[in-house]
TITOR-38217 format. One record per residue: residue number from 0; residue in three letters; chain; x, y, z of N, C-alpha, C in turn. Coordinates in nm, 4 decimals. Layout:
BEGIN
- NUM/ala/A/X/Y/Z/X/Y/Z/X/Y/Z
...
//
This chain:
BEGIN
- 0/met/A/1.5190/-0.7818/1.4523/1.5519/-0.8460/1.3280/1.6532/-0.9545/1.3545
- 1/ala/A/1.6357/-1.0650/1.2941/1.7309/-1.1738/1.3086/1.8350/-1.1640/1.1988
- 2/ala/A/1.9576/-1.1968/1.2311/2.0637/-1.1937/1.1309/2.1660/-1.3014/1.1632
- 3/lys/A/2.2366/-1.3480/1.0607/2.3444/-1.4423/1.0834/2.4541/-1.3733/1.1628
- 4/glu/A/2.5284/-1.4528/1.2404/2.6388/-1.3944/1.3144/2.7322/-1.3286/1.2148
- 5/gly/A/2.7810/-1.2127/1.2481/2.8580/-1.1356/1.1527/2.7689/-1.0333/1.0866
- 6/gly/A/2.6388/-1.0547/1.0950/2.5413/-0.9544/1.0538/2.5064/-0.9571/0.9078
- 7/ser/A/2.3893/-0.9053/0.8797/2.3425/-0.8837/0.7435/2.3231/-0.7352/0.7227
- 8/glu/A/2.3851/-0.6561/0.8102/2.3731/-0.5120/0.8001/2.4125/-0.4679/0.6605
- 9/gly/A/2.3516/-0.3623/0.6156/2.3819/-0.3100/0.4837/2.2906/-0.3636/0.3749
- 10/glu/A/2.1982/-0.4525/0.4081/2.1051/-0.5020/0.3076/2.0100/-0.3904/0.2683
- 11/glu/A/1.9710/-0.3896/0.1420/1.8841/-0.2841/0.0910/1.7424/-0.2945/0.1463
- 12/phe/A/1.6929/-0.4182/0.1590/1.5562/-0.4395/0.2059/1.5535/-0.5388/0.3219
- 13/val/A/1.4540/-0.5245/0.4071/1.4199/-0.6234/0.5088/1.2742/-0.6610/0.4840
- 14/tyr/A/1.2308/-0.7709/0.5439/1.0988/-0.8249/0.5124/1.0211/-0.8559/0.6391
- 15/arg/A/0.8909/-0.8445/0.6264/0.8006/-0.8763/0.7369/0.6898/-0.9667/0.6845
- 16/ile/A/0.6651/-1.0738/0.7567/0.5510/-1.1595/0.7264/0.4361/-1.1083/0.8117
- 17/ser/A/0.3296/-1.0661/0.7470/0.2136/-1.0103/0.8175/0.0895/-1.0924/0.7878
- 18/thr/A/0.0012/-1.0982/0.8847/-0.1265/-1.1668/0.8670/-0.2221/-1.0769/0.7881
- 19/ala/A/-0.3299/-1.1356/0.7408/-0.4317/-1.0584/0.6687/-0.4876/-0.9475/0.7574
- 20/lys/A/-0.5043/-0.9757/0.8859/-0.5555/-0.8750/0.9797/-0.4598/-0.7557/0.9885
- 21/glu/A/-0.3303/-0.7830/1.0003/-0.2312/-0.6747/1.0046/-0.2301/-0.5960/0.8742
- 22/trp/A/-0.2407/-0.6662/0.7613/-0.2412/-0.6005/0.6303/-0.3620/-0.5082/0.6172
- 23/glu/A/-0.4784/-0.5557/0.6594/-0.5995/-0.4726/0.6543/-0.5836/-0.3486/0.7417
- 24/glu/A/-0.5265/-0.3660/0.8606/-0.5027/-0.2527/0.9508/-0.4070/-0.1519/0.8870
- 25/leu/A/-0.3033/-0.2016/0.8224/-0.2069/-0.1142/0.7553/-0.2737/-0.0357/0.6430
- 26/gln/A/-0.3576/-0.1018/0.5646/-0.4273/-0.0346/0.4549/-0.5254/0.0701/0.5068
- 27/lys/A/-0.5908/0.0409/0.6166/-0.6914/0.1309/0.6728/-0.6288/0.2502/0.7442
- 28/asn/A/-0.5254/0.2258/0.8250/-0.4703/0.3287/0.9130/-0.3346/0.3841/0.8702
- 29/gly/A/-0.2683/0.3168/0.7769/-0.1352/0.3610/0.7356/-0.0249/0.3152/0.8291
- 30/ser/A/-0.0597/0.2393/0.9328/0.0388/0.1845/1.0259/-0.0215/0.0626/1.0951
- 31/ile/A/0.0662/-0.0166/1.1571/0.0198/-0.1334/1.2320/0.0956/-0.1415/1.3639
- 32/phe/A/0.0365/-0.2112/1.4587/0.1021/-0.2352/1.5872/0.1667/-0.3728/1.5909
- 33/gly/A/0.1509/-0.4503/1.4844/0.2120/-0.5818/1.4780/0.1295/-0.6880/1.5469
- 34/gly/A/0.1877/-0.8073/1.5508/0.1216/-0.9203/1.6138/0.1514/-0.9276/1.7625
- 35/glu/A/0.1105/-1.0370/1.8241/0.1281/-1.0544/1.9690/0.2743/-1.0453/2.0104
- 36/leu/A/0.3637/-1.1105/1.9367/0.5061/-1.1073/1.9706/0.5611/-0.9652/1.9619
- 37/asp/A/0.5236/-0.8934/1.8572/0.5693/-0.7548/1.8415/0.5201/-0.6681/1.9574
- 38/gln/A/0.3944/-0.6826/1.9901/0.3356/-0.6010/2.0966/0.3960/-0.6349/2.2328
- 39/ser/A/0.4235/-0.7618/2.2576/0.4777/-0.8008/2.3887/0.6233/-0.7598/2.4062
- 40/thr/A/0.6978/-0.7479/2.2957/0.8392/-0.7099/2.3052/0.8627/-0.5626/2.2751
- 41/gly/A/0.7626/-0.4966/2.2190/0.7763/-0.3543/2.1890/0.8582/-0.3239/2.0652
- 42/cys/A/0.8738/-0.4228/1.9774/0.9457/-0.3973/1.8519/0.8882/-0.4851/1.7408
- 43/phe/A/0.9094/-0.4420/1.6168/0.8655/-0.5194/1.5017/0.9739/-0.6189/1.4650
- 44/his/A/0.9336/-0.7386/1.4301/1.0269/-0.8431/1.3936/1.0335/-0.8539/1.2419
- 45/leu/A/1.1535/-0.8400/1.1905/1.1792/-0.8404/1.0471/1.2807/-0.9490/1.0151
- 46/ser/A/1.2948/-0.9795/0.8868/1.3909/-1.0800/0.8421/1.4618/-1.0294/0.7184
- 47/asn/A/1.5804/-1.0874/0.6922/1.6371/-1.0646/0.5599/1.5719/-1.1686/0.4683
- 48/leu/A/1.5934/-1.1574/0.3401/1.5217/-1.2439/0.2460/1.5515/-1.3919/0.2693
- 49/asp/A/1.6759/-1.4257/0.3029/1.7126/-1.5656/0.3265/1.6440/-1.6249/0.4491
- 50/gln/A/1.6003/-1.5413/0.5407/1.5364/-1.5890/0.6632/1.3855/-1.6056/0.6490
- 51/gly/A/1.3304/-1.5666/0.5358/1.1856/-1.5713/0.5170/1.1254/-1.7083/0.5379
- 52/arg/A/1.1796/-1.8077/0.4713/1.1249/-1.9440/0.4826/1.1396/-2.0004/0.6241
- 53/pro/A/1.2600/-1.9933/0.6875/1.2697/-2.0432/0.8251/1.1776/-1.9685/0.9224
- 54/thr/A/1.1615/-1.8385/0.9035/1.0713/-1.7604/0.9892/0.9279/-1.8073/0.9706
- 55/leu/A/0.8891/-1.8288/0.8463/0.7549/-1.8778/0.8154/0.7308/-2.0130/0.8824
- 56/gln/A/0.8280/-2.1027/0.8712/0.8129/-2.2363/0.9282/0.8106/-2.2345/1.0808
- 57/lys/A/0.8904/-2.1482/1.1415/0.8994/-2.1462/1.2881/0.7815/-2.0753/1.3542
- 58/phe/A/0.7331/-1.9672/1.2937/0.6347/-1.8827/1.3610/0.4954/-1.8807/1.2976
- 59/phe/A/0.4798/-1.9310/1.1745/0.3524/-1.9135/1.1050/0.2923/-2.0430/1.0501
- 60/met/A/0.3465/-2.1585/1.0853/0.2988/-2.2848/1.0278/0.1520/-2.3130/1.0570
- 61/asn/A/0.1020/-2.2692/1.1703/-0.0364/-2.2998/1.2077/-0.1322/-2.1846/1.1829
- 62/val/A/-0.0859/-2.0814/1.1147/-0.1723/-1.9671/1.0840/-0.2646/-2.0066/0.9692
- 63/lys/A/-0.3939/-1.9879/0.9884/-0.4931/-2.0295/0.8887/-0.5304/-1.9176/0.7917
- 64/glu/A/-0.5031/-1.7919/0.8274/-0.5406/-1.6805/0.7401/-0.4302/-1.6523/0.6383
- 65/asp/A/-0.4626/-1.5718/0.5384/-0.3643/-1.5345/0.4377/-0.2487/-1.4601/0.5024
- 66/leu/A/-0.1296/-1.4784/0.4443/-0.0105/-1.4081/0.4903/0.0429/-1.3208/0.3775
- 67/tyr/A/0.1072/-1.2123/0.4150/0.1643/-1.1181/0.3192/0.3116/-1.0986/0.3514
- 68/leu/A/0.3949/-1.0947/0.2482/0.5366/-1.0651/0.2649/0.5574/-0.9190/0.2273
- 69/leu/A/0.5914/-0.8375/0.3272/0.6104/-0.6947/0.3057/0.7588/-0.6660/0.2882
- 70/gln/A/0.7932/-0.5924/0.1842/0.9312/-0.5523/0.1577/0.9492/-0.4091/0.2076
- 71/ile/A/1.0486/-0.3880/0.2930/1.0689/-0.2587/0.3581/1.2078/-0.2067/0.3250
- 72/asp/A/1.2165/-0.0809/0.2849/1.3440/-0.0165/0.2557/1.4202/0.0012/0.3871
- 73/ala/A/1.5294/-0.0718/0.4039/1.6045/-0.0698/0.5297/1.6596/0.0689/0.5613
- 74/lys/A/1.6931/0.1464/0.4600/1.7484/0.2806/0.4835/1.6482/0.3712/0.5534
- 75/lys/A/1.5198/0.3500/0.5276/1.4167/0.4339/0.5894/1.4009/0.4058/0.7387
- 76/leu/A/1.4518/0.2934/0.7859/1.4435/0.2602/0.9277/1.5577/0.3227/1.0072
- 77/gly/A/1.6639/0.3612/0.9387/1.7762/0.4291/1.0035/1.8348/0.3505/1.1187
- 78/asp/A/1.8624/0.4206/1.2279/1.9241/0.3592/1.3458/1.8281/0.2689/1.4221
- 79/gly/A/1.7014/0.2676/1.3847/1.6033/0.1849/1.4536/1.6113/0.0379/1.4173
- 80/leu/A/1.6924/0.0039/1.3183/1.7054/-0.1345/1.2734/1.8184/-0.2016/1.3503
- 81/ile/A/1.7839/-0.3015/1.4297/1.8808/-0.3729/1.5123/1.8821/-0.5190/1.4680
- 82/tyr/A/2.0014/-0.5726/1.4448/2.0163/-0.7109/1.4019/2.0449/-0.7994/1.5221
- 83/glu/A/1.9660/-0.9073/1.5366/1.9826/-1.0010/1.6475/1.9762/-1.1441/1.5953
- 84/leu/A/2.0400/-1.2350/1.6665/2.0319/-1.3766/1.6339/1.9033/-1.4347/1.6903
- 85/val/A/1.8434/-1.5277/1.6163/1.7224/-1.5968/1.6614/1.7480/-1.7463/1.6493
- 86/asp/A/1.7237/-1.8207/1.7560/1.7432/-1.9655/1.7529/1.6583/-2.0285/1.6437
- 87/gly/A/1.7201/-2.1128/1.5629/1.6477/-2.1861/1.4609/1.6194/-2.1087/1.3343
- 88/val/A/1.6667/-1.9842/1.3260/1.6497/-1.9040/1.2045/1.7868/-1.8520/1.1666
- 89/asp/A/1.8418/-1.9041/1.0570/1.9763/-1.8616/1.0141/1.9724/-1.7248/0.9530
//
């Protein structure tokens, strides 16, 4: 998860931009393995609400399929939620 320096820890929700393919997989199986970046790094990439637009512009500008913004209860992720800085995403 990307966060501003000083952190966005304590936010109620985090967000994930998912492709139509990921959304269909989630609906069918109840879980997803994520996109190429998620699979190559072994973690899901999430954003706080303010990072949604910069994340969309940096990573999804050339995606031709429908995109979905998933809202996730941060408390349900527990200690698995790690905040990191990402270049070009405040």
